C-alpha positions in Angstrom: -18.5 -12.0 -91.8 -16.1 -10.1 -90.1 -18.9 -9.0 -87.6 -19.6 -13.0 -87.0 -15.7 -13.9 -86.6 -15.4 -11.2 -84.1 -18.7 -11.6 -82.6 -17.0 -15.4 -82.2 -14.4 -14.2 -80.5 -15.5 -12.1 -78.1 -18.1 -14.3 -76.3 -15.5 -17.1 -76.3 -13.0 -14.7 -74.1 -15.5 -13.8 -71.8 -16.4 -17.1 -71.5 -12.8 -17.9 -71.0 -12.5 -15.5 -68.1 -15.4 -16.6 -66.6 -14.6 -20.2 -66.4 -11.2 -18.9 -65.5 -12.2 -17.0 -62.9 -14.6 -19.7 -61.2 -12.2 -22.5 -61.3 -9.9 -19.6 -59.6 -12.6 -19.8 -57.0 -13.2 -23.0 -56.4 -9.8 -24.2 -56.3 -9.1 -21.1 -53.5 -12.2 -22.9 -51.4 -10.5 -26.3 -51.7 -6.9 -25.6 -51.9 -4.8 -27.2 -49.6 -1.3 -25.3 -48.9 0.9 -26.5 -51.8 -1.7 -25.4 -54.6 -0.9 -21.6 -53.5 1.7 -20.8 -56.2 -0.3 -22.3 -58.9 -3.1 -20.2 -57.7 -0.8 -17.2 -57.6 0.1 -18.2 -61.3 -3.7 -18.7 -61.9 -4.4 -14.5 -60.6 -1.7 -13.3 -63.0 -3.7 -15.5 -66.0 -6.5 -13.9 -64.5 -5.0 -10.5 -65.0 -4.3 -11.0 -68.6 -7.1 -12.0 -69.3 -9.3 -9.2 -67.8 -6.5 -7.0 -70.1 -7.3 -8.9 -73.2 -10.9 -8.2 -72.8 -10.8 -4.6 -72.1 -8.7 -4.3 -74.9 -10.9 -6.6 -77.1 -14.6 -4.9 -75.9 -12.7 -1.5 -76.8 -11.8 -2.6 -80.8 -15.6 -3.9 -80.9 -17.2 -0.9 -79.6 -15.3 1.0 -82.2 -16.4 -1.3 -84.3 -19.9 -0.3 -83.8 -18.8 3.1 -83.8 -17.7 2.6 -87.1 -20.1 -0.1 -88.9 -23.4 0.7 -90.8 -24.4 -2.6 -91.1 -25.4 -5.6 -88.9 -24.5 -4.2 -85.2 -26.9 -6.1 -83.5 -24.3 -9.1 -82.9 -21.5 -6.9 -82.2 -23.9 -5.3 -79.3 -24.8 -8.6 -78.0 -21.4 -9.4 -77.6 -20.0 -6.4 -75.5 -22.8 -7.1 -73.1 -21.7 -10.7 -72.8 -18.4 -9.0 -72.0 -19.6 -6.3 -69.5 -22.0 -8.7 -68.0 -19.3 -10.7 -67.0 -17.6 -7.8 -65.1 -19.8 -8.3 -62.0 -19.2 -12.1 -62.0 -15.5 -11.5 -62.1 -16.1 -8.1 -58.9 -18.4 -11.0 -56.9 -15.7 -13.8 -57.6 -13.0 -11.7 -56.8 -14.4 -10.3 -53.3 -15.7 -14.1 -51.9 -11.8 -15.2 -53.1 -10.9 -12.1 -50.9 -13.3 -13.6 -48.1 -11.7 -17.1 -48.3 -8.1 -16.1 -48.4 -8.7 -14.0 -45.4 -9.8 -16.2 -42.8 -8.4 -19.2 -41.3 -10.2 -22.9 -41.5 -9.6 -24.8 -38.7 -11.2 -28.2 -38.3 -10.6 -29.2 -34.6 -10.4 -33.0 -33.8 -11.1 -34.5 -30.5 -7.9 -37.2 -30.4 -7.6 -37.1 -26.6 -9.5 -40.4 -26.0 -12.2 -38.5 -23.6 -15.0 -35.7 -23.9 -14.2 -32.5 -24.4 -15.9 -29.5 -22.7 -15.5 -25.9 -23.0 -12.4 -26.0 -25.2 -11.6 -21.9 -25.7 -9.8 -20.8 -28.7 -7.7 -17.7 -28.6 -5.5 -15.2 -30.6 -7.0 -14.0 -33.5 -10.4 -14.5 -32.5 -11.6 -15.2 -29.5 -14.0 -18.9 -29.3 -15.4 -21.2 -27.3 -16.4 -24.8 -28.6 -19.4 -26.2 -25.8 -18.7 -29.7 -26.2 -16.4 -32.3 -28.5 -17.3 -36.0 -27.9 -14.6 -38.3 -28.5 -13.1 -38.5 -32.2 -15.6 -36.1 -33.2 -15.0 -32.8 -35.5 -15.6 -29.1 -35.4 -15.0 -26.8 -38.3 -14.5 -23.2 -37.4 -13.6 -20.2 -39.3 -11.6 -18.1 -38.2 -11.2 -14.3 -39.3 -7.9 -12.7 -39.4 -7.5 -9.0 -39.4 -3.8 -8.6 -38.2 -1.0 -11.0 -37.6 -1.8 -13.2 -35.0 -1.5 -16.9 -34.0 -4.6 -19.2 -32.5 -4.1 -21.3 -29.4 -6.5 -23.6 -27.7 -6.7 -24.3 -23.5 -8.6 -27.0 -22.6 -9.2 -29.3 -19.3 -8.6 -33.0 -19.4 -9.0 -35.4 -16.5 -8.5 -32.0 -14.3 -5.5 -30.8 -15.7 -5.3 -27.4 -17.8 -3.5 -28.1 -20.8 -2.7 -25.5 -23.7 -1.7 -26.6 -27.7 -0.5 -24.2 -30.0 -3.0 -24.8 -33.5 -1.4 -21.9 -35.6 2.3 -20.0 -34.9 1.8 -17.6 -37.1 -1.1 -16.0 -39.5 -1.2 -12.7 -41.7 -4.8 -11.2 -43.6 -4.3 -12.4 -47.1 -2.9 -15.8 -46.6 -5.8 -18.1 -45.6 -5.4 -21.5 -45.1 -6.9 -24.6 -43.9 -5.9 -26.4 -40.8 -6.6 -29.9 -39.4 -5.6 -29.9 -35.8 -6.3 -32.8 -33.8 -6.9 -31.7 -30.0 -4.1 -34.3 -27.6 -2.6 -35.8 -30.9 0.7 -36.9 -31.0 3.2 -34.1 -32.0 
C-alpha cells in the first residue's frame, strides 16, 4: 500500500517537473519583454522542483534497498524520474540558446522597395531585398555586449538606423522594427 502511494507521488513529481519545464521553454520562446520577471520566478520553481525530485528519488532508492516486497513499482517510478533528466537538460539548453539570441523582425515601412539592407553590430548580415510592407525575421547571436544598426539606401540617400541600443548574452529578446517608421 505504501509502495503504491510512494510510486504515485514520484510519478506526479516527475510529471510536474516535466510540464513546468516545458511551459517555461514555450514561454521563453514566445515571451514579450514584460514576461521576463515571471520567467525568473519559473526558474526558481523549476530549481525547487529539481531539488524535491532528487530528494524524493533518493528516498525511493533507499526504500528499494530496504524493501523485501514489491520493488517493481518503485523501480519504474525511479526510471520515470531519471528519464526526466535528459529532457530537463535539453529544455535548459534550448532555453539558453533562445535567451542568447535577438529575434529581430524587420518590416519595410518606407513605402518603396529596399535592397541591400546591411545589419551591423552583434553580427553582420545582409538582407538582399525587402518589398514595401514585407517583413523578415533574423536571429542574431549575442556573444558579447553589442548593439544592432542597419544601413540602407532609399532614393539615393544612405540612411542608418539604430535597431537595438544594447544587447547582452543571456538577455535575448524579440524585437519588431519598422524600417523607415516614425520614431
